[in-house]
C-alpha positions in Angstrom: 0.4 0.3 -0.3 1.0 2.9 -0.9 0.9 6.2 1.7 -1.0 9.0 -0.8 -1.6 12.6 0.6 -5.0 13.3 -0.1 -4.6 17.4 -1.4 -7.1 19.5 0.4 -7.3 22.6 2.7 -6.2 23.2 6.1 -8.6 24.6 8.8 -6.3 27.4 8.9 -6.5 28.4 5.2 -10.4 27.8 5.4 -10.0 30.7 8.8 -8.1 32.4 6.6 -10.1 32.8 3.2 -13.3 32.9 5.9 -12.1 36.5 6.7 -10.2 37.1 3.6 -14.4 37.0 2.5 -15.2 38.7 5.4 -13.0 42.1 5.5 -13.6 42.3 1.8 -18.0 42.1 2.2 -17.6 44.8 4.9 -15.5 47.1 2.9 -17.5 46.6 0.2 -20.7 47.4 2.3 -18.9 50.5 4.5 -18.1 52.1 0.7 -21.6 51.6 -0.6 -23.3 52.7 2.4 -21.1 56.0 1.7 -22.0 56.8 -2.0 -25.8 55.9 -0.5 -24.8 58.7 2.1 -23.9 61.4 -1.0 -26.2 60.7 -3.2 -28.7 61.7 -0.7 -26.4 65.3 -0.4 -26.3 65.4 -3.5 -30.0 65.4 -4.0 -30.8 67.4 -1.0 -28.3 70.7 -2.1 -30.6 70.5 -5.6 -33.5 69.9 -4.3 -33.0 73.3 -2.0 -31.3 75.3 -4.8 -34.1 74.6 -7.9 -37.1 75.3 -5.1 -35.5 77.8 -3.8 -34.3 79.5 -6.6 -37.7 78.5 -8.5 -39.1 80.2 -5.9 -37.6 83.3 -6.2 -37.8 84.0 -9.9 -41.4 83.2 -9.7 -42.1 86.0 -6.1 -40.2 88.3 -8.6 -41.3 88.1 -11.6 -44.5 88.3 -10.6 -43.8 91.4 -8.8 -42.1 92.8 -11.8 -45.4 92.2 -14.4 -48.2 93.7 -11.8 -49.4 97.1 -11.8 -49.5 96.8 -8.0 -48.2 94.6 -5.2 -48.1 95.5 -1.4 -46.8 93.3 1.7 -50.2 92.1 3.6 -49.0 90.4 7.1 -47.5 87.6 5.4 -48.5 87.5 2.2 -47.9 89.5 -1.3 -51.0 90.5 -2.7 -50.6 91.4 -6.7 -52.7 93.1 -8.8 -52.1 92.5 -12.7 -54.8 94.8 -14.2 -57.4 96.9 -12.9 -60.1 94.5 -12.7 -59.5 93.4 -8.9 -57.4 90.3 -11.0 -55.5 89.6 -7.5 -52.7 87.4 -6.8 -52.0 86.2 -3.7 -48.4 84.2 -2.3 -49.3 83.0 1.2 -45.9 81.5 3.1 -46.5 78.8 5.8 -44.7 76.6 7.4 -44.7 73.7 4.8 -44.8 75.8 1.8 -45.6 79.0 -0.5 -48.9 78.8 -2.1 -50.3 81.1 -4.9 -53.5 81.9 -4.9 -55.3 83.1 -8.4 -57.9 83.4 -11.1 -56.9 80.0 -11.8 -57.2 78.3 -7.9 -54.9 77.9 -5.4 -51.2 75.4 -6.5 -48.6 75.0 -4.5 -45.1 75.9 -5.5 -42.7 73.7 -3.6 -42.5 70.0 -3.0 -43.5 68.0 0.1 -39.6 67.4 0.2 -38.9 70.9 1.3 -40.2 73.2 4.0 -40.2 76.0 4.4 -38.9 78.8 7.1 -37.8 82.5 8.1 -39.5 84.4 6.2 -39.4 88.1 6.1 -41.3 90.3 3.5 -40.7 94.1 3.3 -42.7 96.7 1.3 -39.4 98.6 0.7 -41.2 101.9 -1.1 -43.5 102.3 -3.8 -44.9 98.9 -5.4 -40.6 97.4 -4.2 -40.9 94.2 -2.2 -38.3 92.7 -0.8 -37.9 88.9 0.6 -35.9 86.6 2.0 -37.1 82.7 3.1 -34.9 80.0 4.4 -35.7 76.5 1.9 -34.9 73.3 4.2 -34.5 69.3 2.6 -35.3 66.6 6.0 -35.8 63.8 5.6 -34.7 60.1 8.1 -33.7 57.0 6.0 -33.7 54.0 8.9 -30.6 55.4 11.3 -29.9 58.2 9.0 -31.2 62.0 9.5 -30.2 64.4 6.5 -30.6 67.8 6.7 -29.6 70.7 4.2 -31.1 74.5 5.0 -30.0 77.6 2.7 -31.2 81.0 2.8 -32.6 82.6 -0.6 -33.4 86.8 -1.0 -34.7 88.8 -3.8 -36.7 92.1 -4.2 -38.2 93.6 -6.9 -40.4 96.3 -8.4 -43.1 96.7 -10.0 -43.0 98.5 -13.3 -45.2 101.1 -13.9 
């Protein structure tokens, strides 16, 4: 009888390969987690910038094309013609609402919160405003927050 040495893995080799596999799996999941967090942060950044720009530009355009514009409390009232066709721009914690003859519609989406709105009626038809636009979202155990303040001013063209 011949003594044959069988080719197989030793216990130490198996433990070593399992440890290497565990280490690489942990590294891959960590990188994927970081990539996912950065993706959500970039979504928050772009959403806040887009929504803030949209709201600021809309308000400025409405004031510039109005015949009259004035501040009433936390709202901007805009008259486009002499027939009392009024447009109201209402600021609230949940967003910016526009009321006109076409109905009511919201300028921002549900992921965005509006806060710290300041409106000033400077002089004959000149209105300045500032708003803070925030993105707040919770996913699993992480919370994502991003806020930015937007400023604007416009004068009624006469």
